[in-house]
C-alpha positions as CSV (number, residue, x, y, z in Angstrom):
1,M,115.6,77.1,134.1
2,P,119.2,77.3,132.7
3,L,119.5,78.7,129.2
4,Q,120.6,75.3,127.9
5,S,117.2,73.9,129.0
6,A,115.3,76.4,126.9
7,V,113.8,74.5,124.0
8,S,111.3,77.1,122.8
9,I,110.9,80.9,122.4
10,E,108.2,80.6,125.2
11,D,110.9,79.2,127.5
12,L,113.1,82.3,126.7
13,R,110.1,84.5,127.3
14,R,109.8,83.1,130.8
15,L,113.5,83.6,131.5
16,A,113.3,87.2,130.3
17,R,110.2,87.8,132.4
18,R,112.1,86.4,135.5
19,R,115.0,88.8,134.9
20,L,113.2,92.0,133.8
21,P,111.2,94.3,136.1
22,D,107.5,94.5,135.3
23,F,107.6,98.1,134.1
24,L,109.8,96.9,131.2
25,F,108.5,93.4,130.5
26,A,104.7,93.9,130.7
27,P,104.5,96.8,128.2
28,M,106.9,95.1,125.8
29,D,104.9,91.9,126.0
30,A,101.5,93.4,125.6
31,G,101.9,96.1,123.0
32,A,99.3,98.8,122.4
33,G,96.1,99.1,124.4
34,E,95.4,96.1,126.6
35,G,97.5,93.9,124.3
36,A,94.8,92.3,122.1
37,G,96.7,93.2,118.9
38,A,100.0,91.5,119.8
39,A,98.1,88.4,121.1
40,R,96.0,88.3,117.9
41,N,99.2,88.2,115.7
42,V,100.3,85.1,117.6
43,R,96.9,83.4,117.8
44,R,96.0,83.8,114.1
45,L,99.4,82.4,113.0
46,S,98.9,79.5,115.3
47,E,95.4,78.8,113.8
48,H,96.9,78.1,110.4
49,L,97.6,74.4,109.9
50,L,100.2,72.8,107.7
51,L,99.2,69.9,105.4
52,P,102.1,67.4,105.1
53,R,103.1,65.2,102.1
54,A,104.4,61.7,102.7
55,L,107.3,59.6,101.4
56,V,109.4,62.6,100.3
57,D,113.1,62.5,100.6
58,V,113.9,65.2,103.2
59,G,117.3,63.9,104.2
60,N,119.0,67.1,102.9
61,R,116.9,70.1,103.8
62,I,117.7,73.5,102.3
63,T,116.9,76.4,104.6
64,T,118.8,79.2,102.8
65,K,117.1,82.1,101.3
66,S,118.4,84.9,98.9
67,I,117.2,88.4,99.3
68,F,118.5,91.4,97.3
69,G,121.3,89.2,95.9
70,R,122.6,88.0,99.2
71,E,122.1,84.4,100.5
72,Y,121.2,84.0,104.1
73,A,121.3,80.8,106.1
74,S,117.7,81.1,107.2
75,P,114.5,82.7,105.8
76,F,114.2,85.1,108.7
77,G,116.1,87.9,110.4
78,I,115.9,90.1,113.5
79,S,113.6,93.0,113.3
80,A,114.1,96.5,114.7
81,I,113.8,96.8,118.5
82,G,113.7,100.3,120.0
83,Y,115.4,101.1,123.3
84,A,116.8,97.5,123.4
85,G,119.7,98.6,125.6
86,N,117.3,99.1,128.5
87,F,116.5,95.4,128.4
88,R,120.1,94.3,128.2
89,R,123.3,96.3,128.1
90,H,124.6,96.8,124.5
91,A,121.7,94.7,123.2
92,D,121.9,96.2,119.7
93,L,125.5,95.1,119.4
94,L,124.8,91.7,120.8
95,L,122.0,91.1,118.4
96,A,124.1,92.3,115.5
97,E,126.9,89.9,116.4
98,S,124.4,87.0,116.8
99,A,122.9,87.8,113.4
100,R,126.4,87.9,111.8
101,V,127.3,84.5,113.2
102,A,124.0,83.0,112.2
103,N,124.2,84.7,108.7
104,V,120.8,86.4,109.0
105,P,120.0,90.2,108.6
106,F,119.6,92.5,111.6
107,I,117.5,95.6,111.3
108,L,118.9,98.3,113.6
109,S,116.1,100.4,115.1
110,G,115.8,104.1,114.5
111,A,115.6,104.3,118.3
112,S,118.7,102.3,118.9
113,T,120.9,102.5,122.0
114,S,124.0,101.9,119.8
115,A,125.0,104.1,117.0
116,I,124.7,102.9,113.4
117,E,128.4,103.3,112.9
118,S,129.2,101.1,115.9
119,V,126.7,98.4,114.9
120,A,127.9,98.4,111.2
121,R,131.4,97.7,112.4
122,V,130.3,94.6,114.3
123,A,128.2,93.2,111.4
124,P,129.1,95.1,108.3
125,D,127.3,92.7,105.8
126,H,124.2,92.0,107.9
127,V,122.9,95.3,109.2
128,W,119.9,97.0,107.7
129,Y,118.8,100.4,109.0
130,Q,115.3,101.3,110.1
131,L,114.5,104.9,109.5
132,Y,111.8,107.0,111.3
133,G,111.4,110.2,109.4
134,A,112.0,113.2,111.6
135,N,110.1,116.5,111.8
136,D,113.3,118.2,110.6
137,R,114.0,116.8,107.2
138,G,117.6,117.8,107.6
139,L,117.9,115.2,110.4
140,T,116.3,112.6,108.3
141,D,118.7,113.2,105.5
142,D,121.7,113.1,107.9
143,M,120.5,109.7,109.2
144,V,120.3,108.4,105.6
145,K,123.8,109.7,104.9
146,R,125.1,108.1,108.0
147,A,123.5,104.7,107.1
148,R,125.0,105.0,103.6
149,D,128.5,106.0,104.9
150,A,128.4,103.1,107.4
151,G,127.9,100.7,104.5
152,T,124.3,99.7,105.1
153,G,122.8,98.5,101.9
154,V,119.1,98.3,102.9
155,L,117.0,101.1,104.4
156,V,113.7,100.2,106.1
157,F,111.5,103.2,106.1
158,T,108.9,102.6,108.9
159,V,105.7,104.5,108.3
160,D,103.1,103.3,110.8
161,F,103.7,105.7,113.7
162,P,102.2,109.1,112.8
163,V,101.7,109.7,116.5
164,A,103.0,107.9,119.6
165,P,101.1,104.7,120.5
166,R,99.1,104.3,123.6
167,V,100.7,101.5,125.5
168,E,98.3,101.2,128.5
169,K,100.5,98.9,130.6
170,L,103.3,101.4,130.3
171,M,101.0,104.3,131.1
172,R,99.9,102.7,134.3
173,T,103.4,102.2,135.5
174,G,104.1,105.9,135.4
175,V,107.5,105.2,133.8
176,R,108.3,107.3,130.8
177,P,111.3,106.5,128.5
178,P,114.1,106.7,129.1
179,G,113.5,106.6,132.8
180,R,111.4,109.5,134.1
181,V,109.4,108.3,137.1
182,P,106.8,110.4,139.0
183,L,106.9,110.4,142.7
184,H,103.7,108.3,143.1
185,S,105.2,105.5,141.0
186,M,108.6,105.4,142.8
187,P,107.6,102.7,145.4
188,Y,106.5,100.4,142.7
189,V,109.5,101.0,140.5
190,L,112.0,100.6,143.4
191,W,110.2,97.4,144.5
192,E,110.4,95.9,141.0
193,M,114.1,96.8,140.8
194,L,114.8,95.1,144.1
195,K,113.0,92.0,142.9
196,H,115.2,91.8,139.8
197,P,118.8,92.3,141.1
198,A,120.5,91.1,138.0
199,W,118.8,93.6,135.8
200,C,119.2,96.3,138.5
201,L,123.0,95.7,138.6
202,D,123.2,95.9,134.8
203,F,121.2,99.2,135.0
204,V,123.5,100.7,137.6
205,R,126.7,99.6,135.7
206,Q,125.3,101.2,132.6
207,G,124.9,104.5,134.5
208,G,121.1,104.6,134.4
209,P,118.9,104.5,131.3
210,A,120.6,103.7,128.0
211,K,121.3,106.6,125.7
212,L,119.9,106.7,122.2
213,E,123.4,106.8,120.7
214,S,122.2,107.2,117.1
215,W,120.7,110.6,118.3
216,Q,123.6,111.6,120.5
217,R,125.3,113.7,117.9
218,Y,122.3,116.0,117.6
219,A,122.5,116.9,121.3
220,R,125.1,119.0,123.1
221,G,128.3,117.2,124.2
222,G,127.8,115.2,127.4
223,A,124.0,115.2,127.1
224,S,122.2,112.8,129.4
225,A,120.0,110.0,128.3
226,A,117.0,112.1,129.2
227,A,118.2,115.1,127.2
228,I,118.8,112.9,124.1
229,A,115.4,111.3,124.5
230,R,113.7,114.7,124.6
231,I,115.4,115.6,121.3
232,Y,114.2,112.3,119.8
233,A,110.7,112.8,121.1
234,A,110.5,116.2,119.5
235,Q,111.4,114.7,116.1
236,V,109.7,111.3,116.2
237,P,107.0,110.4,115.5
238,S,106.3,112.8,112.6
239,A,103.6,113.2,110.0
240,Q,105.3,111.5,107.0
241,T,103.5,111.4,103.6
242,W,104.1,109.7,100.2
243,H,106.1,112.8,99.3
244,D,108.7,111.8,101.9
245,L,109.0,108.4,100.4
246,E,109.6,110.0,97.0
247,H,112.3,112.2,98.6
248,L,114.0,109.2,100.2
249,R,114.0,107.3,97.0
250,G,115.8,110.2,95.4
251,I,118.6,110.3,98.0
252,W,119.0,106.7,99.0
253,P,121.1,104.6,96.5
254,G,120.5,101.2,98.1
255,K,117.5,99.0,98.6
256,L,114.5,100.7,100.1
257,I,111.8,98.8,102.0
258,V,108.6,100.4,103.2
259,K,107.6,98.9,106.5
260,G,104.3,99.1,108.4
261,L,101.8,98.5,105.6
262,L,98.5,96.5,106.0
263,H,96.4,97.9,103.1
264,P,97.0,96.5,99.6
265,E,96.6,99.9,98.0
266,D,99.4,101.3,100.1
267,A,101.6,98.4,98.8
268,K,100.8,99.4,95.2
269,L,101.7,103.0,95.9
270,A,105.0,102.1,97.5
271,L,105.8,100.0,94.4
272,T,104.9,102.8,92.1
273,L,107.1,105.2,94.0
274,G,110.2,103.0,93.7
275,A,110.2,100.8,96.8
276,D,112.3,97.6,96.5
277,G,110.1,95.8,99.0
278,V,107.3,96.2,101.5
279,T,106.8,94.8,105.0
280,V,103.4,93.7,106.2
281,S,103.5,94.8,109.8
282,N,101.3,96.2,112.5
283,H,104.4,97.0,114.6
284,G,104.1,93.8,116.6
285,G,100.7,95.0,117.9
286,V,102.3,98.1,119.3
287,K,100.4,100.5,117.0
288,L,96.8,99.7,117.9
289,D,95.2,96.6,119.4
290,C,92.2,96.8,117.0
291,L,94.1,96.1,113.8
292,P,94.0,92.8,111.9
293,A,96.7,90.2,112.5
294,T,99.4,90.6,109.9
295,I,98.9,87.0,108.6
296,D,95.3,87.9,107.8
297,V,96.3,90.7,105.3
298,L,99.4,89.1,103.9
299,D,97.6,87.5,101.0
300,S,96.1,90.8,99.8
301,V,99.4,92.6,99.9
302,V,101.2,89.8,98.0
303,S,98.5,89.9,95.4
304,A,98.7,93.7,95.1
305,V,102.4,93.8,94.2
306,E,102.0,91.0,91.7
307,G,105.5,89.5,92.4
308,K,107.3,92.7,91.3
309,I,108.9,93.3,94.7
310,P,109.4,91.0,97.7
311,V,106.9,91.2,100.6
312,F,108.4,90.8,104.0
313,F,106.4,89.6,107.1
314,D,106.6,90.8,110.6
315,G,104.3,90.1,113.6
316,G,103.6,87.2,115.9
317,I,106.3,84.7,115.0
318,R,107.1,82.6,118.0
319,C,108.3,79.4,116.4
320,G,109.7,78.0,113.2
321,A,106.4,76.8,111.9
322,H,105.1,80.4,112.0
323,V,107.9,81.3,109.6
324,L,107.0,78.6,107.2
325,I,103.3,79.5,107.4
326,A,104.1,83.1,106.4
327,L,106.3,81.8,103.5
328,C,103.6,79.5,102.3
329,R,101.2,82.5,102.3
330,G,103.5,84.4,100.0
331,A,106.0,86.2,102.2
332,A,109.5,86.4,100.7
333,F,111.2,86.6,104.1
334,C,110.3,87.0,107.8
335,F,111.5,89.0,110.7
336,V,111.2,88.4,114.5
337,G,111.3,91.0,117.2
338,R,110.2,89.8,120.6
339,A,111.6,86.3,120.0
340,A,115.1,87.7,119.7
341,L,114.5,90.3,122.5
342,H,113.4,87.5,124.9
343,G,116.7,85.7,124.2
344,V,119.0,88.7,124.6
345,S,117.1,90.0,127.7
346,A,117.4,86.6,129.4
347,A,121.0,85.8,128.7
348,G,122.8,88.4,126.5
349,R,124.6,87.2,123.5
350,A,124.2,83.5,124.5
351,G,120.4,84.1,124.8
352,A,120.2,85.8,121.4
353,D,122.2,82.9,119.8
354,R,119.8,80.4,121.5
355,A,116.7,82.2,120.1
356,L,118.0,82.0,116.6
357,Q,119.2,78.4,117.1
358,I,115.7,77.4,118.3
359,L,114.0,78.9,115.3
360,R,116.5,77.3,112.9
361,E,116.0,73.9,114.4
362,E,112.2,74.2,114.4
363,I,112.3,75.3,110.7
364,S,114.4,72.4,109.7
365,N,112.3,69.9,111.7
366,T,109.0,71.3,110.4
367,L,110.2,71.1,106.8
368,A,111.0,67.4,107.3
369,M,107.7,66.7,109.0
370,V,105.6,68.3,106.2
371,G,107.6,66.6,103.4
372,C,109.3,69.7,101.9
373,P,113.0,69.5,101.3
374,S,113.6,73.1,100.5
375,I,112.3,76.6,101.5
376,A,112.0,77.3,97.8
377,E,109.3,74.7,97.4
378,L,107.0,76.1,100.0
379,G,103.6,77.4,98.9
380,P,99.9,77.4,99.5
381,Q,99.7,73.7,98.8
382,F,101.2,73.1,102.3
383,I,98.4,75.2,104.0
384,A,95.6,72.9,105.0
385,D,92.7,75.2,104.1
386,A,94.3,76.5,101.0
387,A,95.1,73.0,99.7
388,S,91.8,71.4,100.5
389,G,89.5,74.3,99.7
390,P,87.2,76.2,102.0
391,R,85.9,74.4,105.0
392,R,82.2,73.4,104.9
393,R,80.1,75.0,107.5
394,A,78.9,72.4,110.1
395,R,75.1,71.9,110.1
């Protein structure tokens, strides 16, 4: 399938799967455990139905959305994607460029394969920075300083990884980031590389596994990708507490979002401690596969903060209708991870552009079909169950 023929995010997923070796694609696609959590995010979003209005003038549909005083062209952005450079060379830079052209935000991962300084130069007005707190608070503070000095206005403090997740599909491959392969797994890895020559050539040109460039300065000069990864693994994940959020609020002058919350009481605490926003997220199903779908807890988090700060949504979005469903349920803005990663993995910058284009087109088309001329007019009245009341149980 040529890229131009891809008409859905699922089409891009198939293209990415064709290009990527199984030891990369399968763990990314499944998430934690056997993959039930990631699949639940998508399924529960798809089970929400929209209730359209008729005879509404939708000839001029408005899809812009303002967040933190900045107007974006669409009500979604690109979420943080760790080790993205292993899926496509310079993926962080390519995604940032795509976000800038599309005028949507891009969250650079704390495990990025491009340094915050480099990415901020590519898209100075569109980059947000995801922070994983380090065991060494001095490193955390330095990351915050670098994000500030690079001109990043939004810090996304991600709090849902106190320990490393168990990604069973990755564990079974034997591969360990950034590229350590035990002898017994070597035949499988080599066979997968041979079956995917385009990715393999990219990998060789890159000089092997991508380096975590944001962490390179904390290693000795000329350190390998493996050496840098060991430094990162010694620092992240770490046992962060609410005291760490208080500390960050004291040293970060910009907007501060707490990402990875599912419990409404945690959202209230984040608000109390000075957060400018919270993100309902189960890390795309990569944390645990026994957690609720993010759409199923969105209402309770929105109610908890009482409109005092925006609630962002992350998890399971695979089409434009999913974005609108989350907005109808109270989300202020949405973020997509795998959807953008499928695009950039399949075809680089052109694939990333295509992923964003597909979502934009679907959002505009769905707005027209449900009789809503503007993103600002979305609400629970467009959700079938919410508008018509609870369903009666069949006898």
